N, C-alpha and C positions, 0 to 999 in steps of 0.2 A: 353429445355424449362422445362422440365421434370427433369433434372439433377437439375437445377435450385432451383426448388421447393424443391427439398430432401436438398440442401443446407439451404435454409431458415428454411424447418423443423426442422434440427439437430440444425442451430445456436441459434432460437429464441424460441423454445415452449419445456419446461422445462418438459410437459409429453410427449414428442414425445419419442417412442422407436424404431427407424426405423432398421431394420436387418444390414442395411449397417454401422449402427454405430458401432457395437459390436467389441470389441477390448480386447485381452486377457489382464491381468493383469500383474503389473510389477512382476519379478520374484527377482530382487535383490533389496537390501535397497537403493543403490544408484538411482536406477530409481524409486523407490518407493517414494522418496523424491521430484522427479521433477514433481509428480504429487498430490502434497498436494497444499493447496489453501484458501480452505472454512474455515479452521479453523484460517486462519493468518486475514483475513476478520472478525471472531467472535470475536478474539482477539482485533482487532481495535477497534470493538463497546464496548467490555468489558472495556476497561481501560479508563476510562472517569471521567467523575464528581465524581462516588462513589471513586474511588481509588485516584483521585488527590486530592480532596476536602475531603471526611468523612473518609476515611484511614489513611491520613495524620493527621487529626484532632485527631481521635482516638489516634495514637502514641502519639501526643503531649499532650494529657491528660491523659493517663494511661500507658506509656511508652511500654515495650516490653510485658505485660502480656497477651497479646491477640493474641500473633505470632502464637500459636498453633492452634487457630482457624480459623485465616485468612488461614493458610494451608491446612487444613480438608475442609474450605467452598469451597476454588479454586478446589479441586481433586475430592470431593464426587460428586458434581454436573455434572462432564463428565460422570459419567455413565448413566444419563440420555439422555445428548446429543447423546451418540455414540448409544444407544439403539433408539433413534428418527433417526441416521443415517442409523444403519442398516435396520429399514423398509423401509424408503425413496429409499434405494438403490435397495432392493428387490422388492418392488412394482413398483416402478417409481411414486409414489405418495407422494406430499410435504405436509407438516404440515396441512394444512388446508382442502385438498382434502382428505386427509386420516382420521382426525375428522368429517368431514362432513358424512363419510360413519357408524359412528358410531350411535347406538339406542338412543333415547331419544326424548323430543319435538322439532318441526321445525316449522319455520318460514320463509318457502322459503329455509332456509338452516337450519343447527343442530345450537341446542340454544347455544351450546360454541363457534361457530364461532362468533355469536352477542355478546359473552361475550366478545371476543378477540377483538372484533372492536371497543367496549367501552373502554377496556383497553388501545388500540392502541391509541384512542383518547387522553386519559389522559396523554400517554409518549410523545406527542407532546407539551406538557405543560413542559416537562422537555427538550426539546430540544430547547423550547422557553428561558429556564433557561439558557440554555448552550449559545446562541446566544448573550444573554446580557452579561454573564461572559466573553465569548472572547473579546466582545467590551470594558468590563472595563478593562480586563488585557492590549489589546493594546492601549487603552487610556492613563492607567498609564505607557506605555513603550514610548508612542510618544506621551503625550499631546500636540503637536503643532498642531495637525491637525483638532480637534475641533474646535478651535478659527478662524482656516481659513475658515472651511467650515459655521460655524457662520456667519462670515462676508458675505460670498459670497451669502446666502440665505438672510439676513437680507434686501435685497432691496426687493425681491420677497415676503417671510410673515414672518412678525414680530414674530408671533405667534411660527412658525417653530424654529426663531431664538432664541428664549426663552426657547422651550422645550430642543435644543440643550446646551443651556447656564446650565440650569438644570440637564441635562443627558448628559454629554459630549460624554458617551460612545456609544451613537446612531449614530453616523456616522460610526465607526466601527463596530457595530451591522448590519448595513444595507450593508457595505462591505462582511462580514463575510458569508451573505444569498449569494450575487451576487457570490461570489468566489464557494460557495456550489454548487449552482446552473449551473456554469459554467462547474463544473468537473463531475456533472451527467448529462450533456447534453446528452452523447452518449449513457448513460444508459446500456454499454455492461460490462459483467462479467471481462473481461480479463482486461480492463482498471480499474474497481475496485480493481482487484486483484494487478495490479501493484502499484498502487497510494497507496494501504493500505500497502503492504509489505513495501514498503519504509520510509511510516509515522511510522509503528509500531517499525521496525528496528533502526530508528534514534532516537526515542523518547525512545526505552526500552534501548539503549546502553548508551544514555545521564543520564538515570535515575541511571543503576547501577553504572556506570562511577562515580557519583557523592557520590553513597553509599560508593562504595569501596575508594575512599580517606579521608572518614571521619577519618581513626587512622591518617593521617597527619595534621588534624585540631584540633582548640581547643574542638573539640566534638566528641572523637573517641568512637568507638562502645563498649561498657562494655559488652563483652562475657559472664559475670557471670549471668548479666540481660538475655541475649539473652536464656542463659539456662534455666533461670527459666521460659521465656515464653515459652519454648516446654513443661511447666508440664503444665497437664491438668486441669488448675486452673482458677477461675472466681470469683474475689473479689464481695462480696454481694452488694458495690456500683455500680458495672459494669455489673449487669444482663441485665437491658435494652439496654447496648451498645452490649453486648455479642449477642443478638437476632439481632441487627441492623448490626454487624459486619456479620454474616451469611447471611443477604439477601441484602448486598451491594456489596459483592464480590464475585467473579467468575463468571459463567454463569445464567444471569436472567432469568426471563419467556420470554422477546420480544428474547433475543438473541436463547432460545431454539427453539420458533417458526422460527426464522430466518434462522438455521444451515440446516437443509433440502432442503432447496430452493438452498442455495449454493453449496451444494451437487451434486444437480440434474444441476445445472447451470455449475458445473465444468464437469459434463458428466460422473461420476460414474455409474448412473443408466442404461445411454445410452449404456455403454459400457459392461453393464451385461446383457442387452436385456429383452425380456419380459420371464417372468417365465414360464417353460416348466418342463416336468417331466426329462429332459436328464441330464447326469452326467456333460456334458460340461456347461451346466446353472449352477448347483450346485458349480462347479470349479470357473466358472468366480466370481459369488457372492461371495463367500468365498473370493478371492484374492482379489475384489476389496472394501469388507467391511474390509480387513486387512490394506488396504492404508486408507481409512476412520478413523481409529483407531490411523495409526499412525499422521494422520492429526490432529485428535481431539488432542491427546496427547503432539505433538510438540506446538499446540496453548495452551494448558495447561502450558506446563512450560514457555511459553513468558508470557502469563498474569500473572502467579502467580510471576514469577521473577519482574516483573514489579509493580505489587502491594506490594509486599514485600519491595522492594527499596523504595516506598513512604514510607511505614510503618516506615522502618527503618531511613528515613530522620527526620520524625516527632517525632519519640521516642528518638533519638539519641541528636537531635539538638532543639528541640522546649521544650521538655518535662523537660528537666534541667533546663531550664530558666523560665518554668511557663509559657509560651507561649502557650495559646490554640486559634485558629484561628476562631471566630465567625462572620455571620453576615457582615455588610459592612467593616469589618475589615479583613476577610477572606483572600484574595488574598494578602493583603499587610504583612499580618502575614506569610502566606505560604512562601512569596518570601525571607523572613527571614532564611528558611533552607540554602538558597545560600549565601544570603547576610553575613550572621554571620560567616560564615565558609570560603568561597572563596573569599571574598570581595565585594566592593559595585558594580563594572562592571557586577557581575554575575544577577542583577535583572533585566535589560533589558533581558538578556537570559532567564532568569526563566519566565517572564511574557510574553514573545513570545512563548517558550516550552509549558507553561500552556494554552495558547491560542491555539496553536497545539492540542493539546490532547482532548481538548472539542471539536473543529473543526473537528477532526478525527470522534469523534463519530455522532456529527450531519450530516455529510457528510455519514457515511455507515447506521445511523438509516435511512435517508431518503430513500436510496439505497434500502435497506430491505424490508421497510413500504409499498416502491410503489408496489414491488412484490407482498407483502401478499396483499394488497388492491386491488391489479387487479384480483388475484385469487378469492378474497371474492366477489367482482361483478360479476364475473362468475357463482360461486356456488351458490348464493343469486338470479341467473336469472335476476339480475338487467342488465347485460353485456351478449351478446352471442358473442365468438369469432369465426369468419369465416375463419381468417386464422393467422399465427404465426406473422406476421408482424403489425398485429390489436393490438395482445396483448403486444409485443415490444413497440408501440408506446402508448400507455396506460399505460405503466410501466414508460416510458420516462416522460411522462406528470404529472404522480403523482409523481414521484421523485422531479419533478420540483418546485411542488407546495408544497410538505412539509415542505421546507426553508423557503417559504414566510407565510405559516399560524404560523410557529415557531416565526419568528419574528413580526408578526402581534400581538401574543399572549403576547410578550413581551413588544411591545409599550401600548398595551392595560392595562395590568397590572403592570409592570414594577418591579415586587417583585420575583427573583429567588429563595428566600427562600419556598415561598409558593407556586410556579409551582413545583417546585422539590416535595414537599410532594404531591402536587396532583399525580402526577406521581409515585412516591413510593405507595402510596396507590392501584394505578390500579395493579402493578406489585405484591405487596404481596399478594393479592387476586387471579392472576392468578397462580402463581408458582405452587401450589398444583394441580391445575386442569389440568395444559400440563403433570405433572407428572404423575397424574391417569391416563390419557389416553395413555400416556407411557407403564405403566404397562398393560393395555388392548391391545395394540400393540403388547408386548411381548407374551402374554398367550393365545389370541384369534386371531390374525391376522397373527404373522409370519410364514412363511415356517418353518417347522418342520426339515427340514434340516440345517437349520439355526440356530439351538438352541444355545444360546451361552454357555459358561462355567459355572457350577455349583457358583463358586467365583463371576463372572459378575453377576450373579442373586440376590444373597447376598447383593453384594454392591448396585443394584437398588434400592433393598428393603430398605436398610439402610438409601441412598437418599432420598427415597420417605418418611419414618418417620422421617427425620430429617428436609425434608423441610414442612412437614404438621405440626409437632409439633413448628416450629418456625413462619409458617404462623397464627397460631391460637395465640400465642402469638401477632404476628406483626399486625394482625388485630385491635386488642385493640389498641396497641401503635399507629397505624397508625390514629384511630380514634380520639384519643386523640389529636393528633399533628393536624389533621385537624379541630377539635375544637378551640385548643388553638391559632394556628397561624391566624393572621387575615385577611379575607379575603379584599385584597387590593382593594382599590376604582376605577373603570374605568375609565382612563383618557381618 
């Protein structure tokens, strides 16, 4: 019985650091690659609506001029991500648990946790927008379903049948929600990692292959324009877009909160063990932090390649034609990246792929938020966990609830653009806060034996200054968007 409890403790409790879980770090690169995973989950969360919709539209509007900024944005934020991972591995504390120990006003929990909770609520509006957009994509690909569903429900509710007639994407949106719930049912880290790896690899290969085949189409990549895109220039008319690029590409506020949780569930901190003064602990900590760095940089390469490929498609195919995807025409215009280059048969492929990209983010964000909300409930003293299985059950229930709330928000408001603005507003305000917390962890909380190299410290400060400057601008920009984008009528 005692052994079973130990197994449960190791499997389900992200805070548990039992001595029997201690493991030496891998010594070869091949072995280290077998231990990565949290970053792939993060890459799956990152490559979503921003990359598919906004980055591609940016390339369509401005061409290659912002290529350097996209690369900078994808790279520089990783230094914040890895510093959060370093502290989580060395302390065994996930993001919210570590922040709760900082000073400042408390309302049961540290005020920053309550700020995070408000931000998280706004991001569910984004998930609702994704749910609806997946429905729109799949309805365009397979329009035969909605009339059939409308006919079936007409005998039960004429009101519901009328809503489906007005918004034929609704059946697909409901199926999207149910599919996410089905995949989230187990809630286990290993299952999430496997599913995400398959989705990320498939989508990345497909997008990169499409970009690589452009020289064989009527829209070849003009490498002189690509070279100009690597020059550090911003056209006067694109200053607002430049700030938006930095905000939407690479690791966002929500992903920075997620990453330490995935590192803990992967087992990095358990392998290190509780901090002590021994040389063995220092050696293990440095070894597993190196694995975490490998994990983070592999994920950076993956989501950067995906982001750049989407940007190339927009800049090389849509920009020369003057096609800028906007509002209700967005998905249809984006499909022209493939239809105009590879033929009409690729429209269905693109629409299904677009749905998969957005669904992946819905699925992973639900899993990540479920973990953070469960932690928040404990830290705010709303719930007291008496055993690891109780925490695992609450994580599962919360993860299943989030897609339902996202679908409900889409059914109530039905305007993806406005819902994306709501979520973007919350993340824009929160990114400098989590970066500032990371600075505090680095200089006031981190074990001095694990002090990073000077160059990493410098790049962390570069990230902090860049993020803060963009946040100051984005605050005004998001407020203007929030005021100018009309609030949809509740349906």
